[in-house]
DOKOLPA-171298 format. One record per residue (C-alpha): x, y, z negated; residue in three letters. Coordinates in steps of 0.5 Angstrom, whole numbers, plus 500, padded with zeros to 3 digits. Each point is the difference from the previous one (the first is absolute). Example, Ala and Ser with C-alpha at 12.3 -4.5 7.8 and 13.67 -1.06 7.14 Angstrom:
[[525, 491, 484], 'ALA']
[[502, 507, 502], 'SER']
//
This chain:
[[222, 168, 770], 'UNK']
[[496, 496, 497], 'UNK']
[[494, 495, 503], 'UNK']
[[494, 502, 497], 'UNK']
[[494, 506, 500], 'UNK']
[[499, 504, 493], 'UNK']
[[497, 506, 498], 'UNK']
[[503, 506, 500], 'UNK']
[[505, 499, 505], 'UNK']
[[501, 502, 507], 'UNK']
[[496, 496, 505], 'UNK']
[[503, 494, 504], 'UNK']
[[501, 502, 508], 'UNK']
[[496, 494, 501], 'UNK']
[[494, 503, 497], 'UNK']
[[500, 506, 503], 'UNK']
[[496, 502, 507], 'UNK']
[[502, 504, 505], 'UNK']
[[498, 504, 506], 'UNK']
[[493, 500, 498], 'UNK']
[[494, 501, 505], 'UNK']
[[492, 500, 499], 'UNK']
[[499, 494, 506], 'UNK']
[[501, 493, 502], 'UNK']
[[506, 499, 504], 'UNK']
[[506, 505, 501], 'UNK']
[[499, 502, 508], 'UNK']
[[501, 507, 496], 'UNK']
[[503, 504, 495], 'UNK']
[[495, 506, 500], 'UNK']
[[493, 496, 498], 'UNK']
[[495, 500, 495], 'UNK']
[[503, 494, 498], 'UNK']
[[499, 497, 493], 'UNK']
[[504, 494, 500], 'UNK']
[[507, 502, 501], 'UNK']
[[501, 506, 496], 'UNK']
[[506, 500, 496], 'UNK']
[[499, 500, 492], 'UNK']
[[502, 506, 496], 'UNK']
[[502, 499, 493], 'UNK']
[[495, 503, 495], 'UNK']
[[501, 500, 492], 'UNK']
[[494, 493, 501], 'UNK']
[[504, 496, 506], 'UNK']
[[503, 495, 496], 'UNK']
[[494, 498, 497], 'UNK']
[[497, 501, 507], 'UNK']
[[505, 495, 502], 'UNK']
[[498, 495, 494], 'UNK']
[[494, 500, 501], 'UNK']
[[499, 499, 508], 'UNK']
[[506, 494, 499], 'UNK']
[[497, 497, 493], 'UNK']
[[494, 497, 505], 'UNK']
[[505, 495, 503], 'UNK']
[[501, 497, 493], 'UNK']
[[507, 500, 502], 'UNK']
[[502, 497, 493], 'UNK']
[[494, 495, 500], 'UNK']
[[502, 497, 506], 'UNK']
[[507, 500, 499], 'UNK']
[[498, 496, 493], 'UNK']
[[496, 494, 504], 'UNK']
[[505, 500, 506], 'UNK']
[[506, 499, 494], 'UNK']
[[495, 495, 496], 'UNK']
[[498, 496, 506], 'UNK']
[[508, 498, 502], 'UNK']
[[501, 499, 493], 'UNK']
[[506, 504, 499], 'UNK']
[[502, 505, 494], 'UNK']
[[501, 507, 499], 'UNK']
[[507, 499, 500], 'UNK']
[[501, 495, 505], 'UNK']
[[497, 504, 504], 'UNK']
[[505, 506, 497], 'UNK']
[[505, 496, 502], 'UNK']
[[497, 500, 509], 'UNK']
[[498, 506, 500], 'UNK']
[[506, 504, 495], 'UNK']
[[494, 504, 496], 'UNK']
[[501, 499, 493], 'UNK']
[[494, 495, 496], 'UNK']
[[497, 506, 497], 'UNK']
[[500, 505, 506], 'UNK']
[[496, 493, 503], 'UNK']
[[496, 500, 494], 'UNK']
[[497, 507, 500], 'UNK']
[[499, 500, 508], 'UNK']
[[495, 493, 498], 'UNK']
[[497, 505, 495], 'UNK']
[[498, 506, 504], 'UNK']
[[505, 504, 496], 'UNK']
[[504, 502, 506], 'UNK']
[[499, 500, 507], 'UNK']
[[504, 496, 505], 'UNK']
[[503, 503, 506], 'UNK']
[[501, 497, 506], 'UNK']
[[507, 498, 500], 'UNK']
[[498, 496, 493], 'UNK']
[[493, 497, 503], 'UNK']
[[505, 498, 507], 'UNK']
[[506, 497, 495], 'UNK']
[[494, 496, 496], 'UNK']
[[496, 497, 507], 'UNK']
[[506, 498, 502], 'UNK']
[[501, 496, 494], 'UNK']
[[493, 496, 500], 'UNK']
[[501, 500, 508], 'UNK']
[[494, 504, 502], 'UNK']
[[498, 507, 503], 'UNK']
[[499, 506, 498], 'UNK']
[[493, 499, 502], 'UNK']
[[500, 496, 494], 'UNK']
[[499, 506, 496], 'UNK']
[[496, 505, 503], 'UNK']
[[494, 496, 505], 'UNK']
[[497, 494, 495], 'UNK']
[[493, 501, 503], 'UNK']
[[497, 498, 494], 'UNK']
[[502, 506, 495], 'UNK']
[[499, 506, 506], 'UNK']
[[496, 506, 497], 'UNK']
[[494, 501, 503], 'UNK']
[[497, 505, 495], 'UNK']
[[505, 505, 499], 'UNK']
[[499, 507, 495], 'UNK']
[[503, 506, 502], 'UNK']
[[499, 505, 493], 'UNK']
[[501, 507, 502], 'UNK']
[[506, 501, 496], 'UNK']
[[504, 495, 503], 'UNK']
[[499, 503, 507], 'UNK']
[[507, 503, 503], 'UNK']
[[499, 507, 505], 'UNK']
[[505, 500, 506], 'UNK']
[[501, 504, 506], 'UNK']
[[498, 499, 507], 'UNK']
[[509, 499, 501], 'UNK']
[[505, 501, 494], 'UNK']
[[504, 504, 504], 'UNK']
[[494, 505, 503], 'UNK']
[[500, 507, 497], 'UNK']
[[493, 501, 501], 'UNK']
[[496, 494, 501], 'UNK']
[[494, 499, 504], 'UNK']
[[497, 496, 494], 'UNK']
[[501, 497, 493], 'UNK']
[[498, 493, 498], 'UNK']
[[498, 496, 495], 'UNK']
[[498, 491, 501], 'UNK']
[[495, 499, 497], 'UNK']
[[501, 492, 501], 'UNK']
[[507, 498, 498], 'UNK']
[[498, 495, 495], 'UNK']
[[497, 496, 505], 'UNK']
[[504, 494, 504], 'UNK']
[[497, 498, 507], 'UNK']
[[496, 506, 502], 'UNK']
[[496, 500, 506], 'UNK']
[[501, 508, 500], 'UNK']
[[504, 505, 497], 'UNK']
[[497, 506, 496], 'UNK']
[[502, 506, 497], 'UNK']
[[498, 507, 497], 'UNK']
[[503, 506, 504], 'UNK']
[[501, 507, 499], 'UNK']
[[501, 506, 505], 'UNK']
[[502, 506, 500], 'UNK']
[[497, 506, 505], 'UNK']
[[504, 501, 506], 'UNK']
[[500, 503, 506], 'UNK']
[[497, 497, 506], 'UNK']
[[507, 500, 504], 'UNK']
[[503, 495, 494], 'UNK']
[[496, 494, 502], 'UNK']
[[505, 495, 502], 'UNK']
[[497, 494, 503], 'UNK']
[[501, 492, 501], 'UNK']
[[497, 493, 500], 'UNK']
[[501, 494, 497], 'UNK']
[[496, 493, 502], 'UNK']
[[493, 498, 497], 'UNK']
[[494, 505, 498], 'UNK']
[[499, 506, 494], 'UNK']
[[496, 502, 495], 'UNK']
[[499, 507, 497], 'UNK']
[[495, 503, 494], 'UNK']
[[501, 505, 499], 'UNK']
[[499, 503, 493], 'UNK']
[[502, 508, 498], 'UNK']
[[501, 505, 504], 'UNK']
[[500, 500, 509], 'UNK']
[[505, 495, 505], 'UNK']
[[501, 501, 507], 'UNK']
[[502, 495, 504], 'UNK']
[[503, 499, 506], 'UNK']
[[498, 495, 504], 'UNK']
[[502, 499, 508], 'UNK']
[[501, 508, 500], 'UNK']
[[494, 502, 496], 'UNK']
[[499, 503, 494], 'UNK']
[[494, 498, 496], 'UNK']
[[500, 503, 493], 'UNK']
[[497, 495, 494], 'UNK']
[[497, 502, 494], 'UNK']
[[498, 498, 492], 'UNK']
[[497, 494, 503], 'UNK']
[[500, 499, 506], 'UNK']
[[504, 493, 502], 'UNK']
[[503, 498, 506], 'UNK']
[[503, 493, 503], 'UNK']
[[504, 500, 506], 'UNK']
[[505, 496, 505], 'UNK']
[[507, 502, 498], 'UNK']
[[503, 497, 505], 'UNK']
[[498, 507, 503], 'UNK']
[[504, 506, 499], 'UNK']
[[497, 503, 494], 'UNK']
[[503, 506, 494], 'UNK']
[[498, 503, 494], 'UNK']
[[500, 507, 497], 'UNK']
[[496, 503, 494], 'UNK']
[[496, 505, 502], 'UNK']
[[498, 504, 493], 'UNK']
[[503, 504, 496], 'UNK']
[[501, 494, 494], 'UNK']
[[503, 494, 502], 'UNK']
[[494, 495, 503], 'UNK']
[[499, 494, 497], 'UNK']
[[499, 494, 504], 'UNK']
[[500, 492, 499], 'UNK']
[[503, 497, 505], 'UNK']
[[499, 492, 502], 'UNK']
[[505, 497, 505], 'UNK']
[[498, 493, 503], 'UNK']
[[505, 495, 505], 'UNK']
[[497, 499, 508], 'UNK']
[[495, 496, 500], 'UNK']
[[503, 492, 503], 'UNK']
//
């Protein structure tokens, strides 16, 4: 097995996101939580992963670190077991390194992995997500009849103070509502259709243009109330300090 990521190959497990949901914690596996949903592979998944990782500029950081330490590609290759050619491609952004590769390099230079991921000077506080770049995920990958589907609206930005999603709610019977709760607050704006939100055992019908903000640590649930799937912009926020 090679220790690099190349286009058109299966995505390594270290890049897979499993057991995902719409929330800011992992207290409840059935919550409307978009933070940890399983990333199902689509024809554009590798491009999306590459786009997300490229924002960290791993190759540039690797090159700067190597030059600062005055280590040649050949010498770095001897220490890491990687070829000079592969290291050059990593620095030039032609290949994306896996975590084991970065760990080997970090140990040679006596730095932590945060060297590659936490450079505040290069954090992206502005991130555009094009409509064609988003991927659609179900509530849970194993749900036979998902209560909702969602698309992440701000995955290109780092260190966000909120999570934003476009959610679609198929029509469901009242008994199909599954309540859940998670820390923080939640805001929904109904883009189309109508949606029933159950909050503290009371149902609230929201129509196109309506919005709602609530404490998501209280039990709540959702179901589409129109024949056509209802759509809403959903924003989740962490607890106030």
